[in-house]
N, CA, C, O and the ligand as a Tripos MOL2 file, in Angstrom:
@<TRIPOS>MOLECULE
protein
  269   267    68     0     0
PROTEIN
NO_CHARGES

@<TRIPOS>ATOM
      1 N         -27.4560   -8.4990   -5.0830 N.3       1 MET1
      2 CA        -26.6350   -7.2930   -5.1710 C.3       1 MET1
      3 C         -25.8230   -7.0910   -3.9120 C.2       1 MET1
      4 O         -26.0930   -7.6900   -2.8710 O.2       1 MET1
      5 N         -24.8330   -6.2440   -4.0250 N.am      2 GLY2
      6 CA        -24.0810   -5.8580   -2.8440 C.3       2 GLY2
      7 C         -23.2260   -6.9630   -2.2650 C.2       2 GLY2
      8 O         -23.1290   -7.1000   -1.0460 O.2       2 GLY2
      9 N         -22.5990   -7.7600   -3.1300 N.am      3 SER3
     10 CA        -21.6970   -8.7630   -2.5970 C.3       3 SER3
     11 C         -20.4370   -8.1170   -2.0270 C.2       3 SER3
     12 O         -19.7850   -8.6610   -1.1350 O.2       3 SER3
     13 N         -20.1180   -6.9530   -2.5610 N.am      4 ARG4
     14 CA        -18.9490   -6.2370   -2.0420 C.3       4 ARG4
     15 C         -19.3430   -4.8130   -1.6750 C.2       4 ARG4
     16 O         -19.3230   -3.9300   -2.5320 O.2       4 ARG4
     17 N         -19.6890   -4.5830   -0.4640 N.am      5 PRO5
     18 CA        -20.1900   -3.2600   -0.0690 C.3       5 PRO5
     19 C         -19.1370   -2.1700   -0.1520 C.2       5 PRO5
     20 O         -19.4640   -0.9910   -0.2910 O.2       5 PRO5
     21 N         -17.8760   -2.5630   -0.0660 N.am      6 PHE6
     22 CA        -16.8180   -1.5570   -0.1200 C.3       6 PHE6
     23 C         -15.8750   -1.8520   -1.2690 C.2       6 PHE6
     24 O         -15.6340   -3.0070   -1.6200 O.2       6 PHE6
     25 N         -15.3560   -0.8040   -1.8350 N.am      7 GLN7
     26 CA        -14.3370   -0.9430   -2.8560 C.3       7 GLN7
     27 C         -13.0510   -1.4440   -2.2190 C.2       7 GLN7
     28 O         -12.6780   -1.0320   -1.1210 O.2       7 GLN7
     29 N         -12.3860   -2.3410   -2.9300 N.am      8 GLU8
     30 CA        -11.0990   -2.7920   -2.4250 C.3       8 GLU8
     31 C         -10.0170   -1.7940   -2.7880 C.2       8 GLU8
     32 O          -9.9140   -1.3430   -3.9290 O.2       8 GLU8
     33 N          -9.2270   -1.4680   -1.8060 N.am      9 ILE9
     34 CA         -8.1410   -0.5060   -2.0150 C.3       9 ILE9
     35 C          -6.8290   -1.2280   -1.7370 C.2       9 ILE9
     36 O          -6.6830   -1.8600   -0.6910 O.2       9 ILE9
     37 N          -5.8750   -1.1420   -2.6590 N.am     10 PRO10
     38 CA         -4.5940   -1.8140   -2.4120 C.3      10 PRO10
     39 C          -3.7860   -1.1010   -1.3470 C.2      10 PRO10
     40 O          -3.7070    0.1270   -1.3130 O.2      10 PRO10
     41 N          -3.1970   -1.8920   -0.4910 N.am     11 CYS11
     42 CA         -2.3130   -1.3610    0.5380 C.3      11 CYS11
     43 C          -1.1080   -0.6930   -0.1220 C.2      11 CYS11
     44 O          -0.5160   -1.2510   -1.0460 O.2      11 CYS11
     45 N          -0.7510    0.4790    0.3430 N.am     12 ALA12
     46 CA          0.3700    1.2130   -0.2350 C.3      12 ALA12
     47 C           1.7060    0.5420    0.0590 C.2      12 ALA12
     48 O           2.7170    0.8500   -0.5730 O.2      12 ALA12
     49 N           1.7040   -0.3630    1.0050 N.am     13 VAL13
     50 CA          2.9520   -1.0270    1.3800 C.3      13 VAL13
     51 C           3.0810   -2.3710    0.6770 C.2      13 VAL13
     52 O           4.0910   -2.6290    0.0210 O.2      13 VAL13
     53 N           2.0730   -3.2320    0.8030 N.am     14 CYS14
     54 CA          2.2040   -4.5990    0.2980 C.3      14 CYS14
     55 C           1.3520   -4.8500   -0.9440 C.2      14 CYS14
     56 O           1.4640   -5.9130   -1.5540 O.2      14 CYS14
     57 N           0.5210   -3.9140   -1.3250 N.am     15 ASN15
     58 CA         -0.3130   -4.0110   -2.5230 C.3      15 ASN15
     59 C          -1.4250   -5.0420   -2.4400 C.2      15 ASN15
     60 O          -2.1290   -5.2680   -3.4240 O.2      15 ASN15
     61 N          -1.5950   -5.6650   -1.2960 N.am     16 ASN16
     62 CA         -2.7530   -6.5370   -1.1120 C.3      16 ASN16
     63 C          -3.9570   -5.6910   -0.7120 C.2      16 ASN16
     64 O          -3.8040   -4.6270   -0.1130 O.2      16 ASN16
     65 N          -5.1570   -6.1700   -1.0460 N.am     17 PRO17
     66 CA         -6.3460   -5.3770   -0.7280 C.3      17 PRO17
     67 C          -6.4780   -5.1400    0.7710 C.2      17 PRO17
     68 O          -6.2340   -6.0280    1.5890 O.2      17 PRO17
     69 N          -6.8620   -3.9400    1.0970 N.am     18 VAL18
     70 CA         -7.1050   -3.6000    2.4950 C.3      18 VAL18
     71 C          -8.5890   -3.8110    2.7850 C.2      18 VAL18
     72 O          -9.4510   -3.3130    2.0610 O.2      18 VAL18
     73 N          -8.8700   -4.5430    3.8350 N.am     19 ALA19
     74 CA        -10.2570   -4.7360    4.2530 C.3      19 ALA19
     75 C         -10.7030   -3.5060    5.0370 C.2      19 ALA19
     76 O         -10.2570   -3.2560    6.1570 O.2      19 ALA19
     77 N         -11.5830   -2.7620    4.4190 N.am     20 LEU20
     78 CA        -11.9410   -1.4710    5.0120 C.3      20 LEU20
     79 C         -12.5920   -1.6190    6.3760 C.2      20 LEU20
     80 O         -12.4730   -0.7450    7.2340 O.2      20 LEU20
     81 N         -13.2730   -2.7210    6.5620 N.am     21 SER21
     82 CA        -13.9810   -2.8960    7.8270 C.3      21 SER21
     83 C         -13.0490   -3.3230    8.9510 C.2      21 SER21
     84 O         -13.3900   -3.2050   10.1280 O.2      21 SER21
     85 N         -11.8720   -3.8190    8.5880 N.am     22 ALA22
     86 CA        -11.0290   -4.4210    9.6180 C.3      22 ALA22
     87 C          -9.7100   -3.7010    9.8030 C.2      22 ALA22
     88 O          -9.4820   -3.0650   10.8320 O.2      22 ALA22
     89 N          -8.8480   -3.7990    8.8190 N.am     23 ASP23
     90 CA         -7.4740   -3.3790    9.0700 C.3      23 ASP23
     91 C          -7.0650   -2.1340    8.2890 C.2      23 ASP23
     92 O          -5.8870   -1.9270    7.9970 O.2      23 ASP23
     93 N          -8.0470   -1.3180    7.9600 N.am     24 LEU24
     94 CA         -7.7010   -0.0870    7.2620 C.3      24 LEU24
     95 C          -6.9960    0.8840    8.1930 C.2      24 LEU24
     96 O          -7.4250    1.1380    9.3190 O.2      24 LEU24
     97 N          -5.9130    1.4080    7.6840 N.am     25 SER25
     98 CA         -5.2560    2.5220    8.3480 C.3      25 SER25
     99 C          -4.8350    3.4790    7.2500 C.2      25 SER25
    100 O          -5.0170    3.1730    6.0710 O.2      25 SER25
    101 N          -4.2870    4.6110    7.5960 N.am     26 ALA26
    102 CA         -3.8240    5.5510    6.5910 C.3      26 ALA26
    103 C          -2.4620    6.0680    6.9910 C.2      26 ALA26
    104 O          -2.2090    6.3770    8.1560 O.2      26 ALA26
    105 N          -1.5910    6.1550    6.0020 N.am     27 ASP27
    106 CA         -0.2610    6.6710    6.3090 C.3      27 ASP27
    107 C          -0.2710    8.1980    6.3020 C.2      27 ASP27
    108 O          -1.3250    8.8190    6.1640 O.2      27 ASP27
    109 N           0.8870    8.7850    6.4500 N.am     28 GLU28
    110 CA          0.9670   10.2290    6.5830 C.3      28 GLU28
    111 C           0.5490   10.9710    5.3220 C.2      28 GLU28
    112 O           0.3010   12.1760    5.3590 O.2      28 GLU28
    113 N           0.4700   10.2540    4.2110 N.am     29 ASN29
    114 CA          0.0210   10.8640    2.9620 C.3      29 ASN29
    115 C          -1.4370   10.5570    2.6550 C.2      29 ASN29
    116 O          -1.9530   10.9600    1.6130 O.2      29 ASN29
    117 N          -2.0990    9.8490    3.5530 N.am     30 GLY30
    118 CA         -3.4980    9.5210    3.3440 C.3      30 GLY30
    119 C          -3.7230    8.2960    2.4910 C.2      30 GLY30
    120 O          -4.8530    8.0310    2.0820 O.2      30 GLY30
    121 N          -2.6600    7.5290    2.2080 N.am     31 ASN31
    122 CA         -2.8170    6.3020    1.4570 C.3      31 ASN31
    123 C          -3.3200    5.1900    2.3500 C.2      31 ASN31
    124 O          -2.9510    5.1070    3.5210 O.2      31 ASN31
    125 N          -4.1690    4.3290    1.7900 N.am     32 ALA32
    126 CA         -4.6640    3.1970    2.5620 C.3      32 ALA32
    127 C          -3.5440    2.1850    2.7740 C.2      32 ALA32
    128 O          -2.8350    1.8200    1.8370 O.2      32 ALA32
    129 N          -3.4010    1.7550    3.9770 N.am     33 VAL33
    130 CA         -2.3960    0.7540    4.3140 C.3      33 VAL33
    131 C          -2.9660   -0.1510    5.4030 C.2      33 VAL33
    132 O          -3.8490    0.2500    6.1600 O.2      33 VAL33
    133 N          -2.4470   -1.3790    5.4710 N.am     34 HIS34
    134 CA         -2.7500   -2.2050    6.6290 C.3      34 HIS34
    135 C          -2.0590   -1.6010    7.8500 C.2      34 HIS34
    136 O          -0.9380   -1.1000    7.7610 O.2      34 HIS34
    137 N          -2.7230   -1.6570    8.9470 N.am     35 THR35
    138 CA         -2.1210   -1.1240   10.1780 C.3      35 THR35
    139 C          -0.7790   -1.7860   10.4420 C.2      35 THR35
    140 O           0.1930   -1.1270   10.8100 O.2      35 THR35
    141 N          -0.7400   -3.0830   10.2500 N.am     36 GLU36
    142 CA          0.4940   -3.8400   10.4680 C.3      36 GLU36
    143 C           1.5890   -3.3740    9.5120 C.2      36 GLU36
    144 O           2.7420   -3.2080    9.9090 O.2      36 GLU36
    145 N           1.2210   -3.1670    8.2530 N.am     37 CYS37
    146 CA          2.1910   -2.7210    7.2530 C.3      37 CYS37
    147 C           2.7060   -1.3310    7.5900 C.2      37 CYS37
    148 O           3.8890   -1.0430    7.4110 O.2      37 CYS37
    149 N           1.8350   -0.4860    8.0680 N.am     38 TYR38
    150 CA          2.2470    0.8730    8.3770 C.3      38 TYR38
    151 C           3.2820    0.8780    9.4850 C.2      38 TYR38
    152 O           4.2720    1.6070    9.4190 O.2      38 TYR38
    153 N           3.0560    0.0750   10.4880 N.am     39 PHE39
    154 CA          4.0330    0.0310   11.5770 C.3      39 PHE39
    155 C           5.3530   -0.5580   11.1070 C.2      39 PHE39
    156 O           6.4230   -0.1420   11.5520 O.2      39 PHE39
    157 N           5.2720   -1.5150   10.2170 N.am     40 LYS40
    158 CA          6.5090   -2.0400    9.6320 C.3      40 LYS40
    159 C           7.2310   -0.9570    8.8420 C.2      40 LYS40
    160 O           8.4520   -0.8130    8.9130 O.2      40 LYS40
    161 N           6.4440   -0.2060    8.0910 N.am     41 ARG41
    162 CA          7.0460    0.7670    7.1960 C.3      41 ARG41
    163 C           7.7110    1.9040    7.9560 C.2      41 ARG41
    164 O           8.8340    2.2920    7.6340 O.2      41 ARG41
    165 N           7.0490    2.4260    8.9340 N.am     42 ILE42
    166 CA          7.6330    3.5550    9.6580 C.3      42 ILE42
    167 C           8.8330    3.1400   10.4740 C.2      42 ILE42
    168 O           9.6150    3.9810   10.9180 O.2      42 ILE42
    169 N           8.9790    1.8390   10.6730 N.am     43 SER43
    170 CA         10.1710    1.3670   11.3700 C.3      43 SER43
    171 C          11.2780    1.0060   10.3900 C.2      43 SER43
    172 O          12.3450    0.5420   10.7920 O.2      43 SER43
    173 N          11.0250    1.2170    9.1180 N.am     44 ASN44
    174 CA         11.9960    0.8220    8.1000 C.3      44 ASN44
    175 C          11.9350    1.7990    6.9290 C.2      44 ASN44
    176 O          11.1220    1.6340    6.0190 O.2      44 ASN44
    177 N          12.7790    2.7970    6.9540 N.am     45 THR45
    178 CA         12.7420    3.8410    5.9370 C.3      45 THR45
    179 C          13.0240    3.2850    4.5540 C.2      45 THR45
    180 O          12.4320    3.7330    3.5720 O.2      45 THR45
    181 N          13.9090    2.3270    4.4680 N.am     46 VAL46
    182 CA         14.2180    1.7120    3.1790 C.3      46 VAL46
    183 C          12.9760    1.0550    2.6040 C.2      46 VAL46
    184 O          12.7000    1.1830    1.4110 O.2      46 VAL46
    185 N          12.2360    0.3640    3.4290 N.am     47 GLY47
    186 CA         11.0060   -0.2840    2.9850 C.3      47 GLY47
    187 C          10.0030    0.7290    2.4630 C.2      47 GLY47
    188 O           9.2560    0.4530    1.5240 O.2      47 GLY47
    189 N           9.9920    1.8920    3.0720 N.am     48 ARG48
    190 CA          9.0800    2.9320    2.6240 C.3      48 ARG48
    191 C           9.3780    3.3450    1.1880 C.2      48 ARG48
    192 O           8.4680    3.4260    0.3640 O.2      48 ARG48
    193 N          10.6120    3.5990    0.8930 N.am     49 PHE49
    194 CA         10.9460    4.0200   -0.4600 C.3      49 PHE49
    195 C          10.7650    2.8810   -1.4620 C.2      49 PHE49
    196 O          10.3820    3.1130   -2.6090 O.2      49 PHE49
    197 N          11.0350    1.6820   -1.0360 N.am     50 ARG50
    198 CA         10.8470    0.5430   -1.9250 C.3      50 ARG50
    199 C           9.3680    0.3960   -2.2940 C.2      50 ARG50
    200 O           9.0290    0.1310   -3.4470 O.2      50 ARG50
    201 N           8.5100    0.5700   -1.3140 N.am     51 ALA51
    202 CA          7.0760    0.4520   -1.5890 C.3      51 ALA51
    203 C           6.6170    1.5360   -2.5560 C.2      51 ALA51
    204 O           5.8400    1.2680   -3.4730 O.2      51 ALA51
    205 N           7.0900    2.7390   -2.3550 N.am     52 LEU52
    206 CA          6.7490    3.8250   -3.2650 C.3      52 LEU52
    207 C           7.2500    3.5370   -4.6690 C.2      52 LEU52
    208 O           6.5510    3.7720   -5.6550 O.2      52 LEU52
    209 N           8.4650    3.0270   -4.7450 N.am     53 ARG53
    210 CA          9.0620    2.7400   -6.0480 C.3      53 ARG53
    211 C           8.2780    1.6560   -6.7700 C.2      53 ARG53
    212 O           8.0370    1.7490   -7.9740 O.2      53 ARG53
    213 N           7.8830    0.6310   -6.0290 N.am     54 LEU54
    214 CA          7.1160   -0.4460   -6.6300 C.3      54 LEU54
    215 C           5.7820    0.0640   -7.1650 C.2      54 LEU54
    216 O           5.3210   -0.3540   -8.2270 O.2      54 LEU54
    217 N           5.1800    0.9650   -6.4200 N.am     55 ARG55
    218 CA          3.9120    1.5290   -6.8860 C.3      55 ARG55
    219 C           4.0980    2.2470   -8.2030 C.2      55 ARG55
    220 O           3.2990    2.0820   -9.1250 O.2      55 ARG55
    221 N           5.1390    3.0350   -8.2960 N.am     56 TRP56
    222 CA          5.3630    3.7970   -9.5240 C.3      56 TRP56
    223 C           5.8130    2.8920  -10.6530 C.2      56 TRP56
    224 O           5.4640    3.1250  -11.8100 O.2      56 TRP56
    225 N           6.5720    1.8800  -10.3400 N.am     57 GLN57
    226 CA          6.9630    0.9280  -11.3830 C.3      57 GLN57
    227 C           5.7240    0.2750  -11.9820 C.2      57 GLN57
    228 O           5.6180    0.1450  -13.2010 O.2      57 GLN57
    229 N           4.8010   -0.1310  -11.1430 N.am     58 LYS58
    230 CA          3.5800   -0.7570  -11.6520 C.3      58 LYS58
    231 C           2.7470    0.2450  -12.4310 C.2      58 LYS58
    232 O           2.2050   -0.0750  -13.4890 O.2      58 LYS58
    233 N           2.6490    1.4330  -11.9140 N.am     59 LYS59
    234 CA          1.8170    2.4520  -12.5440 C.3      59 LYS59
    235 C           2.3680    2.8350  -13.9090 C.2      59 LYS59
    236 O           1.6070    3.0190  -14.8580 O.2      59 LYS59
    237 N           3.6580    2.9520  -14.0100 N.am     60 LEU60
    238 CA          4.2830    3.4160  -15.2540 C.3      60 LEU60
    239 C           4.7350    2.2770  -16.1590 C.2      60 LEU60
    240 O           5.1740    2.5020  -17.2870 O.2      60 LEU60
    241 N           4.6230    1.0460  -15.6480 N.am     61 GLY61
    242 CA          5.0460   -0.0860  -16.4510 C.3      61 GLY61
    243 C           6.5470   -0.1630  -16.6170 C.2      61 GLY61
    244 O           7.0460   -0.6940  -17.6100 O.2      61 GLY61
    245 N           7.2590    0.3640  -15.6510 N.am     62 LEU62
    246 CA          8.7160    0.3410  -15.7150 C.3      62 LEU62
    247 C           9.2710   -0.9180  -15.0620 C.2      62 LEU62
    248 O           8.6640   -1.4850  -14.1530 O.2      62 LEU62
    249 N          10.4070   -1.3340  -15.5300 N.am     63 ASP63
    250 CA         11.1590   -2.3020  -14.7420 C.3      63 ASP63
    251 C          12.6390   -1.9830  -14.9020 C.2      63 ASP63
    252 O          13.0300   -1.2040  -15.7710 O.2      63 ASP63
    253 N          13.4280   -2.5760  -14.0780 N.am     64 GLY64
    254 CA         14.8540   -2.3010  -14.1160 C.3      64 GLY64
    255 C          15.2150   -0.9300  -13.5980 C.2      64 GLY64
    256 O          16.2360   -0.3560  -13.9760 O.2      64 GLY64
    257 N          14.3660   -0.4110  -12.7280 N.am     65 TRP65
    258 CA         14.6640    0.8700  -12.0860 C.3      65 TRP65
    259 C          15.8390    0.6690  -11.1630 C.2      65 TRP65
    260 O          15.7290   -0.0360  -10.1600 O.2      65 TRP65
    261 N          16.9560    1.2770  -11.4850 N.am     66 SER66
    262 CA         18.1650    1.0000  -10.7220 C.3      66 SER66
    263 C          18.2140    1.7910   -9.4360 C.2      66 SER66
    264 O          17.5940    2.8460   -9.3060 O.2      66 SER66
    265 N          18.9630    1.2590   -8.4910 N.am     67 ASP67
    266 CA         19.1440    1.9950   -7.2430 C.3      67 ASP67
    267 C          20.2030    3.0230   -7.4880 C.2      67 ASP67
    268 O          20.5470    3.7830   -6.5830 O.2      67 ASP67
    269 ZN         -0.3570   -4.2190    3.5640 Zn       68 ZN68
@<TRIPOS>BOND
     1     1     2 1
     2     2     3 1
     3     3     4 2
     4     3     5 am
     5     5     6 1
     6     6     7 1
     7     7     8 2
     8     7     9 am
     9     9    10 1
    10    10    11 1
    11    11    12 2
    12    11    13 am
    13    13    14 1
    14    14    15 1
    15    15    16 2
    16    15    17 am
    17    17    18 1
    18    18    19 1
    19    19    20 2
    20    19    21 am
    21    21    22 1
    22    22    23 1
    23    23    24 2
    24    23    25 am
    25    25    26 1
    26    26    27 1
    27    27    28 2
    28    27    29 am
    29    29    30 1
    30    30    31 1
    31    31    32 2
    32    31    33 am
    33    33    34 1
    34    34    35 1
    35    35    36 2
    36    35    37 am
    37    37    38 1
    38    38    39 1
    39    39    40 2
    40    39    41 am
    41    41    42 1
    42    42    43 1
    43    43    44 2
    44    43    45 am
    45    45    46 1
    46    46    47 1
    47    47    48 2
    48    47    49 am
    49    49    50 1
    50    50    51 1
    51    51    52 2
    52    51    53 am
    53    53    54 1
    54    54    55 1
    55    55    56 2
    56    55    57 am
    57    57    58 1
    58    58    59 1
    59    59    60 2
    60    59    61 am
    61    61    62 1
    62    62    63 1
    63    63    64 2
    64    63    65 am
    65    65    66 1
    66    66    67 1
    67    67    68 2
    68    67    69 am
    69    69    70 1
    70    70    71 1
    71    71    72 2
    72    71    73 am
    73    73    74 1
    74    74    75 1
    75    75    76 2
    76    75    77 am
    77    77    78 1
    78    78    79 1
    79    79    80 2
    80    79    81 am
    81    81    82 1
    82    82    83 1
    83    83    84 2
    84    83    85 am
    85    85    86 1
    86    86    87 1
    87    87    88 2
    88    87    89 am
    89    89    90 1
    90    90    91 1
    91    91    92 2
    92    91    93 am
    93    93    94 1
    94    94    95 1
    95    95    96 2
    96    95    97 am
    97    97    98 1
    98    98    99 1
    99    99   100 2
   100    99   101 am
   101   101   102 1
   102   102   103 1
   103   103   104 2
   104   103   105 am
   105   105   106 1
   106   106   107 1
   107   107   108 2
   108   107   109 am
   109   109   110 1
   110   110   111 1
   111   111   112 2
   112   111   113 am
   113   113   114 1
   114   114   115 1
   115   115   116 2
   116   115   117 am
   117   117   118 1
   118   118   119 1
   119   119   120 2
   120   119   121 am
   121   121   122 1
   122   122   123 1
   123   123   124 2
   124   123   125 am
   125   125   126 1
   126   126   127 1
   127   127   128 2
   128   127   129 am
   129   129   130 1
   130   130   131 1
   131   131   132 2
   132   131   133 am
   133   133   134 1
   134   134   135 1
   135   135   136 2
   136   135   137 am
   137   137   138 1
   138   138   139 1
   139   139   140 2
   140   139   141 am
   141   141   142 1
   142   142   143 1
   143   143   144 2
   144   143   145 am
   145   145   146 1
   146   146   147 1
   147   147   148 2
   148   147   149 am
   149   149   150 1
   150   150   151 1
   151   151   152 2
   152   151   153 am
   153   153   154 1
   154   154   155 1
   155   155   156 2
   156   155   157 am
   157   157   158 1
   158   158   159 1
   159   159   160 2
   160   159   161 am
   161   161   162 1
   162   162   163 1
   163   163   164 2
   164   163   165 am
   165   165   166 1
   166   166   167 1
   167   167   168 2
   168   167   169 am
   169   169   170 1
   170   170   171 1
   171   171   172 2
   172   171   173 am
   173   173   174 1
   174   174   175 1
   175   175   176 2
   176   175   177 am
   177   177   178 1
   178   178   179 1
   179   179   180 2
   180   179   181 am
   181   181   182 1
   182   182   183 1
   183   183   184 2
   184   183   185 am
   185   185   186 1
   186   186   187 1
   187   187   188 2
   188   187   189 am
   189   189   190 1
   190   190   191 1
   191   191   192 2
   192   191   193 am
   193   193   194 1
   194   194   195 1
   195   195   196 2
   196   195   197 am
   197   197   198 1
   198   198   199 1
   199   199   200 2
   200   199   201 am
   201   201   202 1
   202   202   203 1
   203   203   204 2
   204   203   205 am
   205   205   206 1
   206   206   207 1
   207   207   208 2
   208   207   209 am
   209   209   210 1
   210   210   211 1
   211   211   212 2
   212   211   213 am
   213   213   214 1
   214   214   215 1
   215   215   216 2
   216   215   217 am
   217   217   218 1
   218   218   219 1
   219   219   220 2
   220   219   221 am
   221   221   222 1
   222   222   223 1
   223   223   224 2
   224   223   225 am
   225   225   226 1
   226   226   227 1
   227   227   228 2
   228   227   229 am
   229   229   230 1
   230   230   231 1
   231   231   232 2
   232   231   233 am
   233   233   234 1
   234   234   235 1
   235   235   236 2
   236   235   237 am
   237   237   238 1
   238   238   239 1
   239   239   240 2
   240   239   241 am
   241   241   242 1
   242   242   243 1
   243   243   244 2
   244   243   245 am
   245   245   246 1
   246   246   247 1
   247   247   248 2
   248   247   249 am
   249   249   250 1
   250   250   251 1
   251   251   252 2
   252   251   253 am
   253   253   254 1
   254   254   255 1
   255   255   256 2
   256   255   257 am
   257   257   258 1
   258   258   259 1
   259   259   260 2
   260   259   261 am
   261   261   262 1
   262   262   263 1
   263   263   264 2
   264   263   265 am
   265   265   266 1
   266   266   267 1
   267   267   268 2
@<TRIPOS>SUBSTRUCTURE
     1 MET1         2 RESIDUE 1 A MET
     2 GLY2         6 RESIDUE 1 A GLY
     3 SER3        10 RESIDUE 1 A SER
     4 ARG4        14 RESIDUE 1 A ARG
     5 PRO5        18 RESIDUE 1 A PRO
     6 PHE6        22 RESIDUE 1 A PHE
     7 GLN7        26 RESIDUE 1 A GLN
     8 GLU8        30 RESIDUE 1 A GLU
     9 ILE9        34 RESIDUE 1 A ILE
    10 PRO10       38 RESIDUE 1 A PRO
    11 CYS11       42 RESIDUE 1 A CYS
    12 ALA12       46 RESIDUE 1 A ALA
    13 VAL13       50 RESIDUE 1 A VAL
    14 CYS14       54 RESIDUE 1 A CYS
    15 ASN15       58 RESIDUE 1 A ASN
    16 ASN16       62 RESIDUE 1 A ASN
    17 PRO17       66 RESIDUE 1 A PRO
    18 VAL18       70 RESIDUE 1 A VAL
    19 ALA19       74 RESIDUE 1 A ALA
    20 LEU20       78 RESIDUE 1 A LEU
    21 SER21       82 RESIDUE 1 A SER
    22 ALA22       86 RESIDUE 1 A ALA
    23 ASP23       90 RESIDUE 1 A ASP
    24 LEU24       94 RESIDUE 1 A LEU
    25 SER25       98 RESIDUE 1 A SER
    26 ALA26      102 RESIDUE 1 A ALA
    27 ASP27      106 RESIDUE 1 A ASP
    28 GLU28      110 RESIDUE 1 A GLU
    29 ASN29      114 RESIDUE 1 A ASN
    30 GLY30      118 RESIDUE 1 A GLY
    31 ASN31      122 RESIDUE 1 A ASN
    32 ALA32      126 RESIDUE 1 A ALA
    33 VAL33      130 RESIDUE 1 A VAL
    34 HIS34      134 RESIDUE 1 A HIS
    35 THR35      138 RESIDUE 1 A THR
    36 GLU36      142 RESIDUE 1 A GLU
    37 CYS37      146 RESIDUE 1 A CYS
    38 TYR38      150 RESIDUE 1 A TYR
    39 PHE39      154 RESIDUE 1 A PHE
    40 LYS40      158 RESIDUE 1 A LYS
    41 ARG41      162 RESIDUE 1 A ARG
    42 ILE42      166 RESIDUE 1 A ILE
    43 SER43      170 RESIDUE 1 A SER
    44 ASN44      174 RESIDUE 1 A ASN
    45 THR45      178 RESIDUE 1 A THR
    46 VAL46      182 RESIDUE 1 A VAL
    47 GLY47      186 RESIDUE 1 A GLY
    48 ARG48      190 RESIDUE 1 A ARG
    49 PHE49      194 RESIDUE 1 A PHE
    50 ARG50      198 RESIDUE 1 A ARG
    51 ALA51      202 RESIDUE 1 A ALA
    52 LEU52      206 RESIDUE 1 A LEU
    53 ARG53      210 RESIDUE 1 A ARG
    54 LEU54      214 RESIDUE 1 A LEU
    55 ARG55      218 RESIDUE 1 A ARG
    56 TRP56      222 RESIDUE 1 A TRP
    57 GLN57      226 RESIDUE 1 A GLN
    58 LYS58      230 RESIDUE 1 A LYS
    59 LYS59      234 RESIDUE 1 A LYS
    60 LEU60      238 RESIDUE 1 A LEU
    61 GLY61      242 RESIDUE 1 A GLY
    62 LEU62      246 RESIDUE 1 A LEU
    63 ASP63      250 RESIDUE 1 A ASP
    64 GLY64      254 RESIDUE 1 A GLY
    65 TRP65      258 RESIDUE 1 A TRP
    66 SER66      262 RESIDUE 1 A SER
    67 ASP67      266 RESIDUE 1 A ASP
    68 ZN68       269 GROUP 0 **** ****
């Protein structure tokens, strides 16, 4: 038992699992993000909105969301 002590949480920026023991950080909304991704994101406002859009596209099953 206990092969995975922690639940995997997708990074809000890159959607890869965040290792809670190592590189977990949280953005201003409390979403789990890699520390590295967060610093990339806050230095790139466009990237921030793109990441949010991708999350909603996946969640809602949308594609072709135009700019
Ligand atoms: Zn990430």
